[in-house]
N, C-alpha and C positions, 0 to 999 in steps of 0.2 A: 774865849778863840776857839774851844771847842762846841759850843753852841752853835756857831754858824755852819761849821762842817756839816753837825748832823742834819740841820736843817736840809743843806743842800742835798746831802744823801738820802732823804727822804723826798725829796723833790724827783731826783732821777730812777727813784725806785718806782715811783707813783707814774711817771712817764713811760717805764718799761711796761708795767704790766697793763696800761690802757692801750698802748701799741699792740701787746699781744692779743687782747680780747677784741681788738676792732672786726678782724676777720670774719669771728662768730657773730657777732651783732649782725654782721651785714648779711652772712647768710640766713638768719633766722628773719630779717624784714623781708628779703625776698621770698623767704617760703611764706611768711604771712600774705603776701602779697597777691588778692584776687586774681584769678585768670582772666585771659582776655575774651570777650565775648566771642562767640562763633562769628565767621566772616560770612557776608550775605552773598547768595551767587546771584551772579549775573544773569540777567533773563535769556541771553542766548546759552548759557552754561545749563540753568535748568531746564530749557527745551530741548538740549543734546539729550539731558538724560532722560528725561518723559519719553521722547523718541527711541532711545534703545531701550527703555522697557516694554515699549509697543512692537518693536519688532523680535526682542529677543523674546527668551524664557525664563520667567522669574525665579530666582536662586530658591531649591528646594522643591520647587514643582517638576515633574516627570511629563516629558514630552506625551501627546498621543500616541498609543498603541507603541508603547517603551515596553516593560518587562513581560507585562500583562500580556500584550500583543506576540511576544515571541511564543508565548505558551500556547498562544489560540492557534491551532494547526486543523488538520482534518477533522478532529474531531467535533470542533463547534462547525458544522455544516449547516445547523438551522433546522426546524421543523420543516421547512418546505421542501431541502435536500430530502430529510427522511420519509415524508409522505410521499415523494415522486417515487423512492426507491420500494416503498411498502406498495403503491400504485403496481408498479410494475410487475413487482412478484405477485400481486394477486391476479394482474390480466395473464399472466403464463400459467398460474394454475387453472384458471378459467379455461384458458384455451386448451390446456392438455384434457380437462375433464373434457370439455367440448368434442374431443376428438373423435369423429366416426370410425367405427372400428366394423360394421357391417360389410360383408364382401359375397362373392358369389366364386371367384376362383383368384389363383395367386395372384395373376395382373393387377387385380383391382386393390392390391396393397401397397404402401409405400413406408417408408422410413420417414422418423421426424426426429432429427438431431438433438431439438430443443428438449424434448421429454424423452427421448430416448426408447420411442414406443413406434410400432407400427400401426397404421391407421388406414383407411379408405380414401383419405383425402385424394380426390385428382394431382393437387399441387405437391404431394408429397414425395420423396427422391424414391424412384423406382431402382433396387438395386440387381448387379449383373448374379448369373448362376456363380454358385460360390467353386473357387479353384482350388484354393491352398486355406485360405481364411476370410472372414469377415462376416456381414449380417444377411440372413434371411428372412425377409416378410412372406411367411404365406398364409394363406386361406383354409383355418381350422375349423370347421362344423358354424361355418358362415361369420367367424369372427376373424379378422386380421391378427395373427400371432409372429411371434420372434425368435428366430433363431440364430445364436451368436456362436461360429464357429471359431476355435483356437486354432493356432498353429500346432501340428504335429509333428515332433520329433520323428527322425528314422534315421538307420544307417543302412537300409538295403529297401528292395521292394517289399520282400517279404515280412516286413514292419508295419505296412500299408496295407488298408482294406476299404472298400467302401460302406457306406452305413447308409440306408434308404431311409431312416427315419429321423425327424418327420418330412424330411427333403434329403435328396442326395448331398454327400458330403465326406471329405476321406476323415479317417478315424484311425486309431491304432490297431494293428491286427491282432485278436484273441482266439483260442480253440474255436470258441462260438462263431466266431465273424474272422475267416482266416483271409488270409491273401487270395483273390480272385485267380483263377488258372483258367485258360482258353484262348481261342482265338477271337479277336475283335469282329464282331458284327455276326457271327456265325454262335459263338456260345456267350457273350457278354456284349454288351453295348456301356458300361461305364467300368474302368479300371483306375489301378490309381499305381503309382509312381514313387519313386524314392530320387527327389530333385538334388541338383548339386548343393544346392541351399540347406540340406538336410531336412527338408520338410517333404512331408507326404502332398500330392497334387492328384488331383481327381480329374482324370482325362473322358471326355465325352465323344464318344467316336460317331462319326457322320455315317449313318450305314444308308444303303438304298433302303426305299420302302419294298416291302415283299407284298 
């Protein structure tokens, strides 16, 4: 009577063990199952992907004129721009060297702003007589020369005087060159005054011919 009970207990134990082991076996079988093959793309999908790649920029590729293009500034002017600038400099230098300077009098001299020189070319700028400051182009020993007059500060007429060389212009009064005294046209034809701008000014008196 005991033997049948023992046999029945063994069958129940075996049933419980098999039930517990079944999920694990199912997972192992699923793991060993080979993956499904990749799905083939339809012709429409393949054409859409190829068209996108043709219109777009491939991944990892930089567009033309990217980071390098940002660094390309005025420094990348190219050989043509450098050659043009060199030619312009050479032409200006040649023109300066070829500036004629031979003259017979002051009227034959003019000022060239490009070279900051005086020359005898009739196309150059003729400068008016100096009043308080400016540039004088004059003829000296048969060649045009340049005189640049800077403003002379003053507090009164006694601070100003006339400098006659190389051409008349206002200057600061000194012991050797004091402020002029006398009557216009009788004692002097040039005089200086200290204007409200506190700058010495040269005055040319219109005197009748004697």
